[in-house]
DRENDREN-427229 format. One record per atom (N, C-alpha, C): atom name; residue number from 0; chain; x, y, z; residue in one letter. Coordinates in Angstrom, 3 decimals, decimal comma. Example, Ala and Ser with C-alpha at 12.3 -4.5 7.8 and 13.67 -1.06 7.14 Angstrom:
<pts>
<pt N 0 A <13,190 -5,690 7,800> A>
<pt CA 0 A <12,300 -4,500 7,800> A>
<pt C 0 A <13,200 -3,300 7,800> A>
<pt N 1 A <12,850 -2,250 7,080> S>
<pt CA 1 A <13,670 -1,060 7,140> S>
<pt C 1 A <12,900 0,030 7,870> S>
</pts>
This chain:
<pts>
<pt N 0 A <-5,398 102,140 111,838> M>
<pt CA 0 A <-6,205 101,292 110,977> M>
<pt C 0 A <-5,715 101,457 109,543> M>
<pt N 1 A <-5,555 100,328 108,830> G>
<pt CA 1 A <-5,047 100,349 107,472> G>
<pt C 1 A <-6,117 100,665 106,443> G>
<pt N 2 A <-5,668 101,034 105,270> R>
<pt CA 2 A <-6,578 101,389 104,169> R>
<pt C 2 A <-7,489 100,243 103,760> R>
<pt N 3 A <-6,964 99,013 103,850> Y>
<pt CA 3 A <-7,702 97,856 103,335> Y>
<pt C 3 A <-8,223 96,958 104,456> Y>
<pt N 4 A <-8,294 97,453 105,668> S>
<pt CA 4 A <-8,697 96,625 106,816> S>
<pt C 4 A <-10,115 96,079 106,681> S>
<pt N 5 A <-10,975 96,745 105,918> A>
<pt CA 5 A <-12,347 96,252 105,713> A>
<pt C 5 A <-12,363 94,961 104,893> A>
<pt N 6 A <-11,274 94,677 104,175> L>
<pt CA 6 A <-11,214 93,488 103,331> L>
<pt C 6 A <-10,477 92,315 103,986> L>
<pt N 7 A <-9,977 92,493 105,201> V>
<pt CA 7 A <-9,249 91,420 105,882> V>
<pt C 7 A <-10,179 90,219 106,051> V>
<pt N 8 A <-9,675 89,048 105,673> G>
<pt CA 8 A <-10,448 87,809 105,755> G>
<pt C 8 A <-11,221 87,497 104,493> G>
<pt N 9 A <-11,206 88,401 103,513> K>
<pt CA 9 A <-11,939 88,197 102,259> K>
<pt C 9 A <-10,973 87,857 101,127> K>
<pt N 10 A <-11,511 87,186 100,113> R>
<pt CA 10 A <-10,719 86,845 98,930> R>
<pt C 10 A <-10,629 88,088 98,053> R>
<pt N 11 A <-9,412 88,482 97,687> V>
<pt CA 11 A <-9,201 89,702 96,923> V>
<pt C 11 A <-8,250 89,460 95,752> V>
<pt N 12 A <-8,304 90,376 94,803> E>
<pt CA 12 A <-7,309 90,439 93,736> E>
<pt C 12 A <-6,571 91,751 93,927> E>
<pt N 13 A <-5,269 91,676 94,045> A>
<pt CA 13 A <-4,446 92,873 94,219> A>
<pt C 13 A <-3,607 93,080 92,963> A>
<pt N 14 A <-3,678 94,276 92,405> R>
<pt CA 14 A <-2,815 94,672 91,291> R>
<pt C 14 A <-1,718 95,527 91,900> R>
<pt N 15 A <-0,482 95,228 91,550> Y>
<pt CA 15 A <0,635 95,982 92,102> Y>
<pt C 15 A <1,762 96,059 91,080> Y>
<pt N 16 A <2,731 96,911 91,364> R>
<pt CA 16 A <3,830 97,083 90,415> R>
<pt C 16 A <5,154 96,731 91,080> R>
<pt N 17 A <6,054 96,238 90,280> T>
<pt CA 17 A <7,440 96,039 90,668> T>
<pt C 17 A <8,264 96,603 89,528> T>
<pt N 18 A <8,948 97,689 89,780> A>
<pt CA 18 A <9,682 98,423 88,739> A>
<pt C 18 A <8,689 98,838 87,656> A>
<pt N 19 A <8,883 98,402 86,419> D>
<pt CA 19 A <7,993 98,766 85,319> D>
<pt C 19 A <6,991 97,672 84,983> D>
<pt N 20 A <6,896 96,656 85,825> V>
<pt CA 20 A <6,025 95,514 85,567> V>
<pt C 20 A <4,816 95,574 86,498> V>
<pt N 21 A <3,629 95,377 85,943> H>
<pt CA 21 A <2,409 95,293 86,745> H>
<pt C 21 A <2,055 93,826 86,916> H>
<pt N 22 A <1,771 93,431 88,154> L>
<pt CA 22 A <1,449 92,049 88,476> L>
<pt C 22 A <0,100 91,974 89,177> L>
<pt N 23 A <-0,432 90,759 89,255> S>
<pt CA 23 A <-1,696 90,524 89,918> S>
<pt C 23 A <-1,530 89,336 90,853> S>
<pt N 24 A <-2,129 89,422 92,023> A>
<pt CA 24 A <-2,116 88,317 92,974> A>
<pt C 24 A <-3,520 88,139 93,512> A>
<pt N 25 A <-3,949 86,880 93,643> V>
<pt CA 25 A <-5,268 86,576 94,188> V>
<pt C 25 A <-5,064 85,713 95,422> V>
<pt N 26 A <-5,764 86,067 96,490> G>
<pt CA 26 A <-5,667 85,298 97,718> G>
<pt C 26 A <-6,524 85,933 98,788> G>
<pt N 27 A <-6,416 85,402 99,981> T>
<pt CA 27 A <-7,142 85,955 101,118> T>
<pt C 27 A <-6,292 87,054 101,742> T>
<pt N 28 A <-6,894 88,213 101,946> L>
<pt CA 28 A <-6,183 89,305 102,611> L>
<pt C 28 A <-6,146 88,958 104,099> L>
<pt N 29 A <-4,965 88,598 104,595> V>
<pt CA 29 A <-4,856 88,134 105,972> V>
<pt C 29 A <-4,425 89,223 106,938> V>
<pt N 30 A <-3,836 90,312 106,429> S>
<pt CA 30 A <-3,395 91,361 107,326> S>
<pt C 30 A <-3,175 92,667 106,572> S>
<pt N 31 A <-3,401 93,771 107,284> D>
<pt CA 31 A <-3,103 95,103 106,771> D>
<pt C 31 A <-2,398 95,835 107,909> D>
<pt N 32 A <-1,089 95,999 107,770> S>
<pt CA 32 A <-0,287 96,574 108,852> S>
<pt C 32 A <-0,326 98,094 108,897> S>
<pt N 33 A <-0,911 98,707 107,873> G>
<pt CA 33 A <-0,874 100,160 107,778> G>
<pt C 33 A <0,232 100,625 106,863> G>
<pt N 34 A <1,179 99,724 106,563> K>
<pt CA 34 A <2,273 100,012 105,632> K>
<pt C 34 A <2,319 99,009 104,489> K>
<pt N 35 A <1,797 97,803 104,732> S>
<pt CA 35 A <1,790 96,725 103,746> S>
<pt C 35 A <0,516 95,909 103,908> S>
<pt N 36 A <0,164 95,204 102,823> I>
<pt CA 36 A <-0,914 94,220 102,913> I>
<pt C 36 A <-0,297 92,844 102,711> I>
<pt N 37 A <-0,936 91,833 103,278> F>
<pt CA 37 A <-0,448 90,463 103,182> F>
<pt C 37 A <-1,550 89,588 102,608> F>
<pt N 38 A <-1,245 88,918 101,486> L>
<pt CA 38 A <-2,172 87,973 100,861> L>
<pt C 38 A <-1,653 86,571 101,102> L>
<pt N 39 A <-2,581 85,638 101,287> E>
<pt CA 39 A <-2,208 84,250 101,513> E>
<pt C 39 A <-3,080 83,355 100,647> E>
<pt N 40 A <-2,473 82,319 100,095> D>
<pt CA 40 A <-3,219 81,339 99,310> D>
<pt C 40 A <-2,722 79,954 99,683> D>
<pt N 41 A <-3,642 79,029 99,805> R>
<pt CA 41 A <-3,310 77,644 100,143> R>
<pt C 41 A <-3,676 76,754 98,963> R>
<pt N 42 A <-2,816 75,751 98,697> F>
<pt CA 42 A <-3,055 74,839 97,592> F>
<pt C 42 A <-2,341 73,524 97,862> F>
<pt N 43 A <-2,675 72,517 97,069> S>
<pt CA 43 A <-2,029 71,209 97,174> S>
<pt C 43 A <-1,089 71,026 95,999> S>
<pt N 44 A <0,085 70,483 96,277> Q>
<pt CA 44 A <1,039 70,185 95,219> Q>
<pt C 44 A <1,785 68,923 95,615> Q>
<pt N 45 A <1,741 67,947 94,755> G>
<pt CA 45 A <2,425 66,692 95,051> G>
<pt C 45 A <1,893 65,992 96,284> G>
<pt N 46 A <0,592 66,170 96,542> G>
<pt CA 46 A <-0,019 65,534 97,690> G>
<pt C 46 A <0,249 66,250 99,008> G>
<pt N 47 A <0,895 67,402 98,947> R>
<pt CA 47 A <1,190 68,169 100,162> R>
<pt C 47 A <0,484 69,508 100,114> R>
<pt N 48 A <0,048 69,942 101,283> E>
<pt CA 48 A <-0,581 71,261 101,395> E>
<pt C 48 A <0,507 72,331 101,447> E>
<pt N 49 A <0,350 73,359 100,641> K>
<pt CA 49 A <1,318 74,459 100,590> K>
<pt C 49 A <0,612 75,770 100,904> K>
<pt N 50 A <1,353 76,719 101,430> T>
<pt CA 50 A <0,843 78,057 101,701> T>
<pt C 50 A <1,824 79,063 101,136> T>
<pt N 51 A <1,294 80,040 100,410> V>
<pt CA 51 A <2,107 81,125 99,864> V>
<pt C 51 A <1,595 82,415 100,470> V>
<pt N 52 A <2,488 83,203 101,024> R>
<pt CA 52 A <2,109 84,501 101,597> R>
<pt C 52 A <2,926 85,572 100,890> R>
<pt N 53 A <2,239 86,628 100,448> V>
<pt CA 53 A <2,878 87,725 99,723> V>
<pt C 53 A <2,664 89,019 100,498> V>
<pt N 54 A <3,736 89,768 100,688> E>
<pt CA 54 A <3,646 91,095 101,298> E>
<pt C 54 A <3,771 92,125 100,192> E>
<pt N 55 A <2,812 93,058 100,140> I>
<pt CA 55 A <2,839 94,119 99,141> I>
<pt C 55 A <2,822 95,462 99,881> I>
<pt N 56 A <3,939 96,200 99,841> P>
<pt CA 56 A <3,969 97,523 100,482> P>
<pt C 56 A <2,974 98,476 99,802> P>
<pt N 57 A <2,380 99,362 100,599> Y>
<pt CA 57 A <1,384 100,307 100,078> Y>
<pt C 57 A <1,862 101,055 98,841> Y>
<pt N 58 A <3,132 101,472 98,803> Q>
<pt CA 58 A <3,589 102,295 97,682> Q>
<pt C 58 A <3,587 101,546 96,356> Q>
<pt N 59 A <3,449 100,210 96,372> F>
<pt CA 59 A <3,413 99,435 95,130> F>
<pt C 59 A <2,006 98,982 94,745> F>
<pt N 60 A <1,034 99,165 95,633> V>
<pt CA 60 A <-0,347 98,740 95,357> V>
<pt C 60 A <-0,988 99,685 94,346> V>
<pt N 61 A <-1,577 99,110 93,304> I>
<pt CA 61 A <-2,339 99,882 92,328> I>
<pt C 61 A <-3,801 99,873 92,729> I>
<pt N 62 A <-4,342 98,664 92,995> R>
<pt CA 62 A <-5,721 98,553 93,474> R>
<pt C 62 A <-5,923 97,187 94,124> R>
<pt N 63 A <-6,924 97,114 94,991> V>
<pt CA 63 A <-7,314 95,873 95,647> V>
<pt C 63 A <-8,824 95,776 95,542> V>
<pt N 64 A <-9,305 94,686 94,940> N>
<pt CA 64 A <-10,742 94,472 94,760> N>
<pt C 64 A <-11,132 93,128 95,353> N>
<pt N 65 A <-12,302 93,101 95,997> E>
<pt CA 65 A <-12,825 91,825 96,480> E>
<pt C 65 A <-13,244 90,991 95,278> E>
<pt N 66 A <-12,949 89,707 95,329> T>
<pt CA 66 A <-13,321 88,794 94,256> T>
<pt C 66 A <-13,977 87,570 94,874> T>
<pt N 67 A <-14,926 87,022 94,156> H>
<pt CA 67 A <-15,597 85,819 94,644> H>
<pt C 67 A <-15,172 84,601 93,851> H>
<pt N 68 A <-14,229 84,806 92,940> A>
<pt CA 68 A <-13,761 83,701 92,101> A>
<pt C 68 A <-12,993 82,699 92,940> A>
<pt N 69 A <-13,279 81,437 92,739> E>
<pt CA 69 A <-12,555 80,375 93,413> E>
<pt C 69 A <-11,217 80,196 92,712> E>
<pt N 70 A <-10,210 79,768 93,439> P>
<pt CA 70 A <-8,915 79,527 92,800> P>
<pt C 70 A <-9,044 78,425 91,768> P>
<pt N 71 A <-8,357 78,586 90,653> S>
<pt CA 71 A <-8,416 77,558 89,609> S>
<pt C 71 A <-7,631 76,347 90,077> S>
<pt N 72 A <-8,202 75,201 89,869> R>
<pt CA 72 A <-7,543 73,953 90,251> R>
<pt C 72 A <-7,038 73,291 88,975> R>
<pt N 73 A <-5,743 73,318 88,813> H>
<pt CA 73 A <-5,131 72,741 87,619> H>
<pt C 73 A <-4,899 71,256 87,827> H>
<pt N 74 A <-4,890 70,537 86,718> K>
<pt CA 74 A <-4,589 69,119 86,771> K>
<pt C 74 A <-3,131 68,971 87,211> K>
<pt N 75 A <-2,855 68,147 88,220> P>
<pt CA 75 A <-1,482 68,014 88,698> P>
<pt C 75 A <-0,569 67,425 87,626> P>
<pt N 76 A <0,658 67,869 87,613> L>
<pt CA 76 A <1,636 67,340 86,674> L>
<pt C 76 A <2,066 65,953 87,117> L>
<pt N 77 A <2,412 65,070 86,157> P>
<pt CA 77 A <2,884 63,750 86,548> P>
<pt C 77 A <4,212 63,865 87,304> P>
<pt N 78 A <4,434 62,953 88,237> A>
<pt CA 78 A <5,663 62,991 89,043> A>
<pt C 78 A <6,892 62,793 88,182> A>
<pt N 79 A <6,800 61,913 87,208> H>
<pt CA 79 A <7,911 61,647 86,294> H>
<pt C 79 A <7,384 61,730 84,862> H>
<pt N 80 A <7,680 62,821 84,149> P>
<pt CA 80 A <7,177 62,941 82,787> P>
<pt C 80 A <7,683 61,797 81,916> P>
<pt N 81 A <6,799 61,287 81,078> S>
<pt CA 81 A <7,185 60,192 80,201> S>
<pt C 81 A <8,098 60,725 79,103> S>
<pt N 82 A <9,058 59,916 78,717> K>
<pt CA 82 A <10,007 60,289 77,665> K>
<pt C 82 A <9,617 59,581 76,392> K>
<pt N 83 A <9,745 60,284 75,278> K>
<pt CA 83 A <9,432 59,672 73,993> K>
<pt C 83 A <10,555 58,726 73,584> K>
<pt N 84 A <10,172 57,565 73,095> K>
<pt CA 84 A <11,156 56,596 72,596> K>
<pt C 84 A <11,259 56,747 71,101> K>
<pt N 85 A <12,460 56,591 70,609> R>
<pt CA 85 A <12,663 56,735 69,150> R>
<pt C 85 A <12,800 55,401 68,510> R>
</pts>
């Protein structure tokens, strides 16, 4: 049983490090293998559904906290940015 197995299926924020940089990822904890945790987030981009899955090995995890915050929904970028005319 993994350290974070109680949080599987819940929305979490994971703080982790890569080299000297600390990063944060928010998503649903979909798996805890006992060596790594896996976060997944689904979103729409360009009218298509996308899924991002991140694997974070235990040795890089700083902390994992349950969060109830909904993912921020940004205004989609235009397909073709308008160019300024001179």
